[in-house]
Biopython code that builds the backbone (N, CA, C, O; Angstrom):
import numpy as np
from Bio.PDB.StructureBuilder import StructureBuilder

atoms = [
    (1, "MET", "N", (-36.500, 20.326, -37.738)),
    (1, "MET", "CA", (-35.842, 20.969, -38.861)),
    (1, "MET", "C", (-34.414, 21.310, -38.431)),
    (1, "MET", "O", (-34.223, 21.960, -37.403)),
    (2, "PRO", "N", (-33.423, 20.889, -39.187)),
    (2, "PRO", "CA", (-32.035, 21.163, -38.808)),
    (2, "PRO", "C", (-31.710, 22.646, -38.928)),
    (2, "PRO", "O", (-32.273, 23.370, -39.749)),
    (3, "ASP", "N", (-30.780, 23.068, -38.078)),
    (3, "ASP", "CA", (-30.327, 24.463, -38.097)),
    (3, "ASP", "C", (-29.304, 24.646, -39.207)),
    (3, "ASP", "O", (-28.139, 24.283, -39.049)),
    (4, "THR", "N", (-29.732, 25.202, -40.314)),
    (4, "THR", "CA", (-28.820, 25.466, -41.430)),
    (4, "THR", "C", (-28.289, 26.882, -41.290)),
    (4, "THR", "O", (-28.921, 27.703, -40.626)),
    (5, "PRO", "N", (-27.145, 27.199, -41.896)),
    (5, "PRO", "CA", (-26.610, 28.565, -41.796)),
    (5, "PRO", "C", (-27.588, 29.632, -42.264)),
    (5, "PRO", "O", (-27.674, 30.695, -41.649)),
    (6, "SER", "N", (-28.329, 29.372, -43.341)),
    (6, "SER", "CA", (-29.270, 30.384, -43.828)),
    (6, "SER", "C", (-30.435, 30.560, -42.862)),
    (6, "SER", "O", (-30.946, 31.669, -42.704)),
    (7, "ARG", "N", (-30.855, 29.482, -42.219)),
    (7, "ARG", "CA", (-31.950, 29.593, -41.254)),
    (7, "ARG", "C", (-31.496, 30.386, -40.038)),
    (7, "ARG", "O", (-32.264, 31.200, -39.525)),
    (8, "ARG", "N", (-30.291, 30.179, -39.568)),
    (8, "ARG", "CA", (-29.780, 30.927, -38.428)),
    (8, "ARG", "C", (-29.699, 32.415, -38.747)),
    (8, "ARG", "O", (-29.939, 33.246, -37.872)),
    (9, "ARG", "N", (-29.369, 32.757, -39.970)),
    (9, "ARG", "CA", (-29.288, 34.172, -40.353)),
    (9, "ARG", "C", (-30.651, 34.836, -40.326)),
    (9, "ARG", "O", (-30.748, 36.018, -39.997)),
    (10, "LEU", "N", (-31.707, 34.108, -40.663)),
    (10, "LEU", "CA", (-33.041, 34.688, -40.704)),
    (10, "LEU", "C", (-33.702, 34.740, -39.336)),
    (10, "LEU", "O", (-34.555, 35.595, -39.097)),
    (11, "LEU", "N", (-33.329, 33.854, -38.449)),
    (11, "LEU", "CA", (-33.933, 33.800, -37.124)),
    (11, "LEU", "C", (-32.904, 34.178, -36.064)),
    (11, "LEU", "O", (-32.232, 33.304, -35.517)),
    (12, "PRO", "N", (-32.775, 35.460, -35.771)),
    (12, "PRO", "CA", (-31.772, 35.880, -34.786)),
    (12, "PRO", "C", (-32.182, 35.478, -33.376)),
    (12, "PRO", "O", (-33.367, 35.322, -33.080)),
    (13, "ASN", "N", (-31.195, 35.314, -32.521)),
    (13, "ASN", "CA", (-31.505, 35.026, -31.125)),
    (13, "ASN", "C", (-31.566, 36.344, -30.349)),
    (13, "ASN", "O", (-31.318, 37.417, -30.901)),
    (14, "CYS", "N", (-31.898, 36.244, -29.076)),
    (14, "CYS", "CA", (-32.066, 37.453, -28.258)),
    (14, "CYS", "C", (-30.764, 38.252, -28.149)),
    (14, "CYS", "O", (-30.793, 39.483, -28.149)),
    (15, "ARG", "N", (-29.647, 37.575, -28.059)),
    (15, "ARG", "CA", (-28.364, 38.279, -27.967)),
    (15, "ARG", "C", (-28.141, 39.147, -29.207)),
    (15, "ARG", "O", (-27.700, 40.291, -29.096)),
    (16, "GLU", "N", (-28.444, 38.605, -30.380)),
    (16, "GLU", "CA", (-28.289, 39.389, -31.615)),
    (16, "GLU", "C", (-29.245, 40.580, -31.635)),
    (16, "GLU", "O", (-28.886, 41.664, -32.095)),
    (17, "ILE", "N", (-30.454, 40.374, -31.137)),
    (17, "ILE", "CA", (-31.431, 41.459, -31.108)),
    (17, "ILE", "C", (-30.982, 42.559, -30.153)),
    (17, "ILE", "O", (-31.135, 43.743, -30.452)),
    (18, "HIS", "N", (-30.432, 42.174, -29.013)),
    (18, "HIS", "CA", (-29.931, 43.186, -28.077)),
    (18, "HIS", "C", (-28.807, 43.990, -28.727)),
    (18, "HIS", "O", (-28.735, 45.209, -28.568)),
    (19, "HIS", "N", (-27.943, 43.307, -29.452)),
    (19, "HIS", "CA", (-26.851, 43.998, -30.151)),
    (19, "HIS", "C", (-27.414, 44.957, -31.206)),
    (19, "HIS", "O", (-26.977, 46.104, -31.303)),
    (20, "LEU", "N", (-28.374, 44.489, -31.986)),
    (20, "LEU", "CA", (-28.972, 45.337, -33.020)),
    (20, "LEU", "C", (-29.724, 46.522, -32.409)),
    (20, "LEU", "O", (-29.738, 47.614, -32.977)),
    (21, "THR", "N", (-30.345, 46.300, -31.257)),
    (21, "THR", "CA", (-31.047, 47.389, -30.577)),
    (21, "THR", "C", (-30.064, 48.498, -30.216)),
    (21, "THR", "O", (-30.336, 49.679, -30.431)),
    (22, "MET", "N", (-28.935, 48.108, -29.672)),
    (22, "MET", "CA", (-27.928, 49.103, -29.300)),
    (22, "MET", "C", (-27.337, 49.767, -30.546)),
    (22, "MET", "O", (-27.106, 50.976, -30.553)),
    (23, "GLU", "N", (-27.097, 48.996, -31.581)),
    (23, "GLU", "CA", (-26.567, 49.550, -32.836)),
    (23, "GLU", "C", (-27.541, 50.562, -33.438)),
    (23, "GLU", "O", (-27.124, 51.584, -33.982)),
    (24, "SER", "N", (-28.834, 50.274, -33.338)),
    (24, "SER", "CA", (-29.837, 51.146, -33.966)),
    (24, "SER", "C", (-29.880, 52.524, -33.325)),
    (24, "SER", "O", (-30.411, 53.464, -33.916)),
    (25, "MET", "N", (-29.335, 52.654, -32.140)),
    (25, "MET", "CA", (-29.311, 53.956, -31.484)),
    (25, "MET", "C", (-28.161, 54.822, -31.975)),
    (25, "MET", "O", (-28.154, 56.034, -31.762)),
    (26, "ASP", "N", (-27.196, 54.203, -32.626)),
    (26, "ASP", "CA", (-26.024, 54.939, -33.099)),
    (26, "ASP", "C", (-25.959, 55.075, -34.620)),
    (26, "ASP", "O", (-25.253, 55.938, -35.142)),
    (27, "ARG", "N", (-26.692, 54.229, -35.317)),
    (27, "ARG", "CA", (-26.660, 54.271, -36.781)),
    (27, "ARG", "C", (-27.955, 53.692, -37.328)),
    (27, "ARG", "O", (-28.614, 52.900, -36.654)),
    (28, "PRO", "N", (-28.326, 54.080, -38.544)),
    (28, "PRO", "CA", (-29.504, 53.465, -39.158)),
    (28, "PRO", "C", (-29.215, 52.004, -39.511)),
    (28, "PRO", "O", (-28.143, 51.682, -40.024)),
    (29, "LEU", "N", (-30.169, 51.137, -39.235)),
    (29, "LEU", "CA", (-30.004, 49.726, -39.576)),
    (29, "LEU", "C", (-30.372, 49.501, -41.042)),
    (29, "LEU", "O", (-31.163, 50.248, -41.619)),
    (30, "SER", "N", (-29.795, 48.477, -41.621)),
    (30, "SER", "CA", (-30.143, 48.109, -42.996)),
    (30, "SER", "C", (-31.554, 47.519, -43.002)),
    (30, "SER", "O", (-32.079, 47.148, -41.952)),
    (31, "TRP", "N", (-32.151, 47.435, -44.157)),
    (31, "TRP", "CA", (-33.507, 46.880, -44.243)),
    (31, "TRP", "C", (-33.523, 45.441, -43.750)),
    (31, "TRP", "O", (-34.493, 45.018, -43.121)),
    (32, "PHE", "N", (-32.464, 44.680, -44.023)),
    (32, "PHE", "CA", (-32.391, 43.283, -43.595)),
    (32, "PHE", "C", (-32.325, 43.199, -42.067)),
    (32, "PHE", "O", (-32.979, 42.350, -41.461)),
    (33, "GLU", "N", (-31.537, 44.078, -41.449)),
    (33, "GLU", "CA", (-31.453, 44.099, -39.986)),
    (33, "GLU", "C", (-32.792, 44.476, -39.369)),
    (33, "GLU", "O", (-33.200, 43.890, -38.366)),
    (34, "ARG", "N", (-33.480, 45.452, -39.962)),
    (34, "ARG", "CA", (-34.791, 45.864, -39.446)),
    (34, "ARG", "C", (-35.821, 44.741, -39.572)),
    (34, "ARG", "O", (-36.623, 44.530, -38.663)),
    (35, "VAL", "N", (-35.799, 44.028, -40.683)),
    (35, "VAL", "CA", (-36.735, 42.915, -40.878)),
    (35, "VAL", "C", (-36.481, 41.818, -39.849)),
    (35, "VAL", "O", (-37.419, 41.273, -39.268)),
    (36, "ARG", "N", (-35.210, 41.500, -39.628)),
    (36, "ARG", "CA", (-34.864, 40.478, -38.644)),
    (36, "ARG", "C", (-35.320, 40.891, -37.243)),
    (36, "ARG", "O", (-35.868, 40.080, -36.496)),
    (37, "MET", "N", (-35.090, 42.158, -36.897)),
    (37, "MET", "CA", (-35.511, 42.645, -35.581)),
    (37, "MET", "C", (-37.019, 42.570, -35.422)),
    (37, "MET", "O", (-37.517, 42.069, -34.413)),
    (38, "ARG", "N", (-37.737, 43.060, -36.403)),
    (38, "ARG", "CA", (-39.203, 43.064, -36.307)),
    (38, "ARG", "C", (-39.758, 41.652, -36.231)),
    (38, "ARG", "O", (-40.692, 41.386, -35.475)),
    (39, "GLY", "N", (-39.182, 40.749, -37.014)),
    (39, "GLY", "CA", (-39.629, 39.356, -36.974)),
    (39, "GLY", "C", (-39.418, 38.732, -35.609)),
    (39, "GLY", "O", (-40.294, 38.032, -35.100)),
    (40, "HIS", "N", (-38.275, 38.979, -35.018)),
    (40, "HIS", "CA", (-37.976, 38.414, -33.707)),
    (40, "HIS", "C", (-38.857, 39.047, -32.632)),
    (40, "HIS", "O", (-39.404, 38.349, -31.778)),
    (41, "MET", "N", (-38.990, 40.370, -32.677)),
    (41, "MET", "CA", (-39.756, 41.045, -31.634)),
    (41, "MET", "C", (-41.252, 40.765, -31.734)),
    (41, "MET", "O", (-41.989, 40.972, -30.770)),
    (42, "ALA", "N", (-41.700, 40.299, -32.891)),
    (42, "ALA", "CA", (-43.103, 39.909, -33.019)),
    (42, "ALA", "C", (-43.419, 38.688, -32.158)),
    (42, "ALA", "O", (-44.572, 38.468, -31.786)),
    (43, "ILE", "N", (-42.399, 37.900, -31.845)),
    (43, "ILE", "CA", (-42.626, 36.686, -31.060)),
    (43, "ILE", "C", (-41.933, 36.709, -29.699)),
    (43, "ILE", "O", (-42.096, 35.772, -28.917)),
    (44, "CYS", "N", (-41.163, 37.757, -29.398)),
    (44, "CYS", "CA", (-40.379, 37.785, -28.162)),
    (44, "CYS", "C", (-40.699, 39.045, -27.349)),
    (44, "CYS", "O", (-40.226, 40.137, -27.665)),
    (45, "ASP", "N", (-41.499, 38.876, -26.312)),
    (45, "ASP", "CA", (-41.861, 40.004, -25.455)),
    (45, "ASP", "C", (-40.657, 40.570, -24.710)),
    (45, "ASP", "O", (-40.583, 41.778, -24.484)),
    (46, "ALA", "N", (-39.720, 39.715, -24.329)),
    (46, "ALA", "CA", (-38.547, 40.181, -23.578)),
    (46, "ALA", "C", (-37.728, 41.166, -24.405)),
    (46, "ALA", "O", (-37.302, 42.198, -23.888)),
    (47, "CYS", "N", (-37.504, 40.864, -25.674)),
    (47, "CYS", "CA", (-36.725, 41.767, -26.525)),
    (47, "CYS", "C", (-37.501, 43.034, -26.855)),
    (47, "CYS", "O", (-36.911, 44.105, -26.993)),
    (48, "THR", "N", (-38.812, 42.919, -26.982)),
    (48, "THR", "CA", (-39.640, 44.095, -27.200)),
    (48, "THR", "C", (-39.540, 45.024, -25.998)),
    (48, "THR", "O", (-39.401, 46.237, -26.157)),
    (49, "ASN", "N", (-39.610, 44.458, -24.795)),
    (49, "ASN", "CA", (-39.469, 45.256, -23.574)),
    (49, "ASN", "C", (-38.079, 45.875, -23.489)),
    (49, "ASN", "O", (-37.947, 47.048, -23.140)),
    (50, "PHE", "N", (-37.046, 45.106, -23.801)),
    (50, "PHE", "CA", (-35.676, 45.610, -23.761)),
    (50, "PHE", "C", (-35.515, 46.795, -24.702)),
    (50, "PHE", "O", (-34.920, 47.806, -24.328)),
    (51, "SER", "N", (-36.032, 46.682, -25.903)),
    (51, "SER", "CA", (-35.928, 47.752, -26.886)),
    (51, "SER", "C", (-36.631, 49.015, -26.387)),
    (51, "SER", "O", (-36.102, 50.118, -26.524)),
    (52, "GLY", "N", (-37.813, 48.855, -25.814)),
    (52, "GLY", "CA", (-38.536, 50.000, -25.268)),
    (52, "GLY", "C", (-37.796, 50.646, -24.111)),
    (52, "GLY", "O", (-37.769, 51.872, -23.998)),
    (53, "GLN", "N", (-37.199, 49.837, -23.253)),
    (53, "GLN", "CA", (-36.439, 50.358, -22.130)),
    (53, "GLN", "C", (-35.211, 51.131, -22.605)),
    (53, "GLN", "O", (-34.873, 52.167, -22.033)),
    (54, "MET", "N", (-34.550, 50.641, -23.630)),
    (54, "MET", "CA", (-33.373, 51.337, -24.151)),
    (54, "MET", "C", (-33.752, 52.670, -24.782)),
    (54, "MET", "O", (-33.036, 53.658, -24.620)),
    (55, "ARG", "N", (-34.874, 52.707, -25.501)),
    (55, "ARG", "CA", (-35.345, 53.974, -26.077)),
    (55, "ARG", "C", (-35.680, 54.975, -24.981)),
    (55, "ARG", "O", (-35.340, 56.154, -25.083)),
    (56, "LEU", "N", (-36.355, 54.499, -23.922)),
    (56, "LEU", "CA", (-36.707, 55.363, -22.802)),
    (56, "LEU", "C", (-35.455, 55.890, -22.110)),
    (56, "LEU", "O", (-35.378, 57.075, -21.785)),
    (57, "MET", "N", (-34.482, 55.024, -21.885)),
    (57, "MET", "CA", (-33.251, 55.442, -21.229)),
    (57, "MET", "C", (-32.479, 56.442, -22.086)),
    (57, "MET", "O", (-31.938, 57.415, -21.562)),
    (58, "ARG", "N", (-32.424, 56.213, -23.395)),
    (58, "ARG", "CA", (-31.722, 57.129, -24.300)),
    (58, "ARG", "C", (-32.397, 58.496, -24.277)),
    (58, "ARG", "O", (-31.723, 59.526, -24.263)),
    (59, "SER", "N", (-33.715, 58.502, -24.273)),
    (59, "SER", "CA", (-34.458, 59.764, -24.233)),
    (59, "SER", "C", (-34.208, 60.499, -22.921)),
    (59, "SER", "O", (-33.998, 61.711, -22.917)),
    (60, "ALA", "N", (-34.231, 59.777, -21.819)),
    (60, "ALA", "CA", (-33.990, 60.392, -20.511)),
    (60, "ALA", "C", (-32.566, 60.941, -20.420)),
    (60, "ALA", "O", (-32.354, 62.030, -19.886)),
    (61, "MET", "N", (-31.610, 60.206, -20.928)),
    (61, "MET", "CA", (-30.218, 60.653, -20.875)),
    (61, "MET", "C", (-30.003, 61.905, -21.729)),
    (61, "MET", "O", (-29.193, 62.762, -21.378)),
    (62, "SER", "N", (-30.722, 62.012, -22.839)),
    (62, "SER", "CA", (-30.550, 63.191, -23.690)),
    (62, "SER", "C", (-31.121, 64.441, -23.022)),
    (62, "SER", "O", (-30.681, 65.556, -23.304)),
    (63, "ARG", "N", (-32.106, 64.252, -22.131)),
    (63, "ARG", "CA", (-32.689, 65.394, -21.414)),
    (63, "ARG", "C", (-31.958, 65.690, -20.113)),
    (63, "ARG", "O", (-32.182, 66.741, -19.513)),
    (64, "LEU", "N", (-31.101, 64.803, -19.671)),
    (64, "LEU", "CA", (-30.408, 64.968, -18.395)),
    (64, "LEU", "C", (-29.589, 66.253, -18.390)),
    (64, "LEU", "O", (-28.781, 66.491, -19.288)),
    (65, "GLY", "N", (-29.801, 67.057, -17.395)),
    (65, "GLY", "CA", (-29.056, 68.301, -17.266)),
    (65, "GLY", "C", (-29.726, 69.487, -17.927)),
    (65, "GLY", "O", (-29.440, 70.623, -17.552)),
    (66, "GLN", "N", (-30.591, 69.279, -18.878)),
    (66, "GLN", "CA", (-31.256, 70.397, -19.543)),
    (66, "GLN", "C", (-32.211, 71.114, -18.611)),
    (66, "GLN", "O", (-32.355, 72.334, -18.692)),
    (67, "GLU", "N", (-32.867, 70.377, -17.728)),
    (67, "GLU", "CA", (-33.849, 70.978, -16.829)),
    (67, "GLU", "C", (-33.192, 71.582, -15.601)),
    (67, "GLU", "O", (-33.839, 72.336, -14.875)),
    (68, "ASP", "N", (-31.927, 71.275, -15.344)),
    (68, "ASP", "CA", (-31.235, 71.743, -14.152)),
    (68, "ASP", "C", (-30.589, 73.110, -14.348)),
    (68, "ASP", "O", (-30.106, 73.690, -13.375)),
    (69, "GLU", "N", (-30.560, 73.639, -15.542)),
    (69, "GLU", "CA", (-29.920, 74.925, -15.785)),
    (69, "GLU", "C", (-30.736, 76.041, -15.154)),
    (69, "GLU", "O", (-31.955, 76.079, -15.320)),
    (70, "PRO", "N", (-30.080, 76.964, -14.425)),
    (70, "PRO", "CA", (-30.831, 78.080, -13.827)),
    (70, "PRO", "C", (-31.301, 79.046, -14.904)),
    (70, "PRO", "O", (-30.691, 79.153, -15.968)),
    (71, "PRO", "N", (-32.386, 79.746, -14.618)),
    (71, "PRO", "CA", (-32.859, 80.742, -15.605)),
    (71, "PRO", "C", (-31.802, 81.819, -15.801)),
    (71, "PRO", "O", (-31.139, 82.211, -14.841)),
    (72, "ARG", "N", (-31.638, 82.296, -17.003)),
    (72, "ARG", "CA", (-30.586, 83.264, -17.320)),
    (72, "ARG", "C", (-31.011, 84.697, -17.084)),
    (72, "ARG", "O", (-30.161, 85.584, -17.010)),
    (73, "ASP", "N", (-32.319, 84.948, -16.962)),
    (73, "ASP", "CA", (-32.772, 86.322, -16.795)),
    (73, "ASP", "C", (-32.705, 86.798, -15.337)),
    (73, "ASP", "O", (-32.918, 87.981, -15.070)),
    (74, "LYS", "N", (-32.414, 85.901, -14.400)),
    (74, "LYS", "CA", (-32.288, 86.278, -12.990)),
    (74, "LYS", "C", (-30.823, 86.282, -12.583)),
    (74, "LYS", "O", (-30.058, 85.422, -13.019)),
    (75, "PRO", "N", (-30.414, 87.264, -11.733)),
    (75, "PRO", "CA", (-29.003, 87.341, -11.302)),
    (75, "PRO", "C", (-28.617, 86.265, -10.334)),
    (75, "PRO", "O", (-27.469, 86.213, -9.894)),
]
sb = StructureBuilder()
sb.init_structure("model")
sb.init_model(0)
sb.init_chain("A")
sb.init_seg("    ")
for serial, (resi, resn, name, xyz) in enumerate(atoms, 1):
    if name == "N":
        sb.init_residue(resn, " ", resi, " ")
    sb.init_atom(name, np.array(xyz, "f"), 0.0, 1.0, " ", f" {name:<3s}", serial, name[0])
structure = sb.get_structure()
């Protein structure tokens, strides 16, 4: 089946998914972007793992420094 422009838009490659994964952490994705991501990740374990790793890293970074603060009730 030849690669037509409309087919390329519906079937994103891993690079596009990585970009969308990073974008999704800063802004809500459109329904079309979410559908494309879910479709790709249904067949690509590498991108699914990448997305999970980015979520884990974002969560860890948001907690960084919060646990290091000394208690305020002690001098």
